[in-house]
C-alpha positions, 0 to 999 in steps of 0.5 A: 088095737080096741081103745074102747068098745061102745055099744049095747050091753048084752050079756054080763056076769062076776067075769065076763061082759058081751057088748053088742057093736053094730050087731057084733058081740064083743065079749070081754073079761072083766074085774068085778069092779067093772061088773058092779058099775055095768048098766042094765042089759040093753043099756049102752055102755063104754068098756075100755079095752086091752087085748092080749094076744098069745100063740093059741089065745086072742083075749080082750080085757074090758074096764069101766074107766081108764084109770083102771085099765092103767093099773091092769097095763102096769100089773102085766108089766110085772114079771109073773102077774098075767091077765088073768091074776090082773084081773083077779087083783083089780076085782079086790082092790080100787086103782086109787087103793092100789097106787096107794099101796105100792106108792106108799109100800104097804105090803099088807094090804097087798097080801090081803088080795086074793093069791098075792103072796110077800114075795109077790107083794114085794115084786109089785112095789118094787116093779111098779112103785117108780113107774107110778111116781113118774108117769106123767110127771112133765113139771116137777116145778110145780110141786115146789108151789106147795106151801108148808107141807111134807115134800115127799108126802105132797110129791108121793100124793101127786104122783099117786094122782096122776098114775089115776089120770089126773094132769100134773096140774091138778094132781097139784091143785088137788093136794094143795087144796087139801094139804096140812101139816103132818098129813099121811100120804093116804090122808092127803089122797082120801081129801084130795079124791073126795074134794075134786 
């Protein structure tokens, strides 16, 4: 229903923010990562939103970036993970780190998140890996333009960048600009994001 809210930040704490839009205060649950990026009270703010509707409750969730919102939506698609759990996960890990952990099967990194055990981490990887690799891939032939690279690592890095909202063309260019022989996916992503 709401893609984002843009207004004056009326209140904030580690878990909630209130945005005044035309005299109406919208209360949003937020991850800690969003809280850290919020401006001072009475400043203008834009938060991407997700509305969860249940029989007994309607809740708004807010995110500083659209990438964070996309990861949140993917998280709540995993069986056993609801909106509050997803907010908790995003409070402990950045969207980039989460995408990288899922795409590279890094169960250890995921189990470092508060409240996430080995079985839940494995379920997230199983249910999200293919979605993340295949999201927004419109021109796989562009991957073949990569020169002197380990194709599977390059493809995984490109897929991770696309999950973060970059177009296929931009993701390929970002990977192309940093990749060298025998680079691991994590290394490729860190350099690509650093040089964007």
